[in-house]
C-alpha positions as CSV (number, residue, x, y, z in Angstrom):
1,M,-28.7,-3.2,36.9
2,P,-28.6,-6.2,34.5
3,N,-31.1,-4.6,32.1
4,A,-30.5,-0.9,33.0
5,I,-27.3,-0.9,30.9
6,P,-28.0,-2.9,27.7
7,R,-24.4,-3.0,26.6
8,V,-21.0,-2.9,28.2
9,F,-18.0,-2.1,26.0
10,L,-14.4,-2.7,27.1
11,I,-11.7,-0.6,25.5
12,G,-8.0,-0.2,26.1
13,P,-4.6,-1.2,24.8
14,M,-3.5,-4.7,23.8
15,G,-2.6,-6.6,26.9
16,A,-4.9,-4.6,29.2
17,G,-7.1,-7.7,29.9
18,K,-10.2,-6.8,27.9
19,T,-10.9,-10.4,26.8
20,T,-10.2,-12.0,30.2
21,V,-12.1,-9.4,32.2
22,G,-14.9,-9.4,29.6
23,R,-15.4,-13.1,29.8
24,R,-15.7,-13.1,33.5
25,L,-17.9,-10.0,33.7
26,A,-20.3,-11.5,31.1
27,Q,-20.5,-14.6,33.3
28,V,-21.4,-12.6,36.4
29,L,-23.9,-10.4,34.5
30,R,-25.3,-13.5,32.7
31,R,-24.8,-11.9,29.3
32,E,-23.3,-12.9,26.0
33,F,-19.6,-12.2,25.7
34,L,-18.2,-11.0,22.4
35,D,-14.7,-10.1,21.3
36,S,-14.6,-8.0,18.2
37,D,-11.2,-9.4,17.0
38,H,-12.5,-12.9,17.4
39,E,-15.7,-12.0,15.5
40,I,-13.6,-10.5,12.7
41,E,-11.5,-13.7,12.4
42,Q,-14.7,-15.9,12.4
43,R,-16.4,-13.9,9.6
44,A,-13.2,-13.5,7.6
45,G,-12.2,-17.1,8.0
46,A,-8.6,-15.9,8.6
47,S,-6.5,-14.8,11.5
48,I,-5.8,-11.1,12.2
49,P,-2.1,-11.5,11.3
50,L,-3.1,-13.0,7.9
51,I,-5.7,-10.2,7.4
52,F,-2.9,-7.6,8.1
53,E,-0.6,-9.4,5.7
54,L,-3.1,-9.6,2.9
55,E,-5.0,-6.4,3.3
56,G,-2.8,-4.2,5.4
57,E,-3.9,-2.3,8.5
58,A,-6.4,-0.3,6.4
59,G,-8.1,-3.5,5.3
60,F,-8.3,-4.7,8.8
61,R,-9.6,-1.4,10.1
62,A,-12.4,-1.4,7.5
63,R,-13.5,-4.9,8.7
64,E,-13.3,-3.7,12.2
65,K,-15.5,-0.6,11.5
66,A,-18.2,-2.8,10.0
67,M,-17.9,-5.2,12.9
68,I,-18.2,-2.5,15.6
69,A,-21.2,-1.0,13.8
70,D,-22.9,-4.4,14.0
71,L,-21.9,-5.6,17.4
72,T,-22.6,-2.4,19.3
73,Q,-26.3,-2.7,18.3
74,R,-26.7,-6.1,20.1
75,R,-28.4,-6.0,23.5
76,D,-27.3,-7.6,26.7
77,I,-23.7,-8.1,25.8
78,V,-20.3,-7.5,27.1
79,L,-18.0,-6.6,24.2
80,A,-14.2,-6.6,24.3
81,T,-12.8,-4.4,21.5
82,G,-9.4,-4.4,19.8
83,G,-6.8,-1.9,21.0
84,G,-7.1,0.2,17.9
85,T,-10.9,0.3,17.6
86,I,-11.0,3.8,19.0
87,L,-8.9,5.2,16.1
88,D,-12.0,5.6,13.9
89,P,-14.3,8.5,14.8
90,G,-17.3,6.4,13.7
91,N,-16.3,3.6,16.1
92,R,-15.9,6.1,18.9
93,R,-19.4,7.4,18.2
94,C,-20.9,3.9,18.2
95,L,-19.2,3.0,21.4
96,A,-20.0,6.2,23.3
97,G,-23.6,6.4,22.0
98,R,-24.7,2.8,22.4
99,G,-23.4,1.5,25.7
100,F,-21.4,1.9,28.9
101,V,-17.7,2.2,28.0
102,I,-15.0,1.0,30.4
103,Y,-11.4,1.9,29.7
104,L,-9.2,-0.9,31.0
105,R,-5.8,0.7,31.6
106,A,-2.4,-0.9,32.0
107,S,1.1,0.5,31.9
108,V,3.3,-0.1,28.9
109,D,5.5,-2.4,30.9
110,E,2.5,-4.5,32.0
111,Q,1.2,-4.6,28.3
112,L,4.7,-5.8,27.2
113,R,4.8,-8.5,29.9
114,R,1.3,-9.7,28.9
115,T,1.9,-9.7,25.1
116,L,5.5,-10.8,24.9
117,L,4.8,-14.3,23.9
118,D,1.7,-13.7,21.9
119,G,2.4,-14.2,18.2
120,N,-1.1,-12.8,17.3
121,R,-0.1,-9.1,17.6
122,P,0.9,-7.8,14.1
123,L,1.6,-4.3,15.4
124,L,4.3,-5.8,17.7
125,K,6.2,-7.4,14.9
126,T,9.0,-4.9,15.4
127,A,12.6,-4.8,16.7
128,D,11.5,-2.8,19.8
129,P,8.0,-3.9,20.9
130,R,8.2,-1.8,24.1
131,A,8.8,1.4,22.1
132,R,5.9,0.5,19.8
133,L,3.6,0.0,22.8
134,A,4.7,3.3,24.2
135,Q,4.0,5.0,20.9
136,L,0.6,3.4,20.6
137,F,-0.3,4.3,24.2
138,E,0.7,8.0,23.8
139,H,-1.4,8.3,20.7
140,R,-4.4,6.2,21.8
141,D,-4.8,7.1,25.5
142,P,-6.5,10.4,24.9
143,L,-9.0,8.6,22.5
144,Y,-9.7,6.0,25.1
145,R,-10.4,8.7,27.7
146,E,-12.6,10.6,25.2
147,V,-15.1,7.8,24.9
148,A,-14.9,6.1,28.3
149,D,-17.5,6.5,31.0
150,C,-14.9,5.3,33.5
151,T,-11.4,4.0,33.7
152,V,-10.3,0.8,35.7
153,S,-6.7,-0.1,36.2
154,T,-5.8,-3.7,35.6
155,E,-2.2,-3.1,36.6
156,G,-1.0,-6.0,38.8
157,R,-4.5,-6.6,40.0
158,P,-6.3,-10.0,40.3
159,L,-9.2,-10.6,37.9
160,K,-11.7,-10.9,40.7
161,Q,-10.8,-7.4,42.0
162,V,-11.0,-5.8,38.6
163,V,-14.4,-7.4,38.0
164,R,-15.6,-6.4,41.5
165,D,-14.7,-2.8,40.7
166,I,-16.6,-2.8,37.4
167,L,-19.6,-4.3,39.1
168,R,-19.5,-1.5,41.7
169,L,-19.3,1.1,38.9
170,L,-22.3,-0.6,37.2
171,E,-24.1,-0.5,40.5
172,Y,-24.7,-4.2,40.2
173,D,-25.5,-6.1,43.4
174,Q,-24.2,-9.7,43.2
175,P,-26.5,-12.3,44.6
């Protein structure tokens, strides 16, 4: 399998575990791990909250679109995307057309638990983060499903088990 699927893309809501799972999956597959949000911060020389503050969500999404167009062309990678990446039809086409897309799914309660203390989430700067997560999930879940080749739940599951399930889906035999 390692070269049969040149790119693995992880999509899903914030707090679903895309970065954590992606890092471990890349290690096992011996591939480069990339996180689109981290890459945006590196190129911009600014944090995502600062980009949101200075350019608004529209400015951030424009940067994200350019980043996804670039990163999805790289070979032999595991890419963790931002939760809102799938909002743009062009991003959805890039993801679906250039690699194997895995939707990491977690309930709103699990997302809230995992993101509660994370100050790097501009969309959760609200009086009711749970309601905001529920609203985002309702809107985005159909878009995640639209582009995903498969869905893997991360809900209350150990990292090893999630990665093992993904490896099985990729038909990868561990040495």
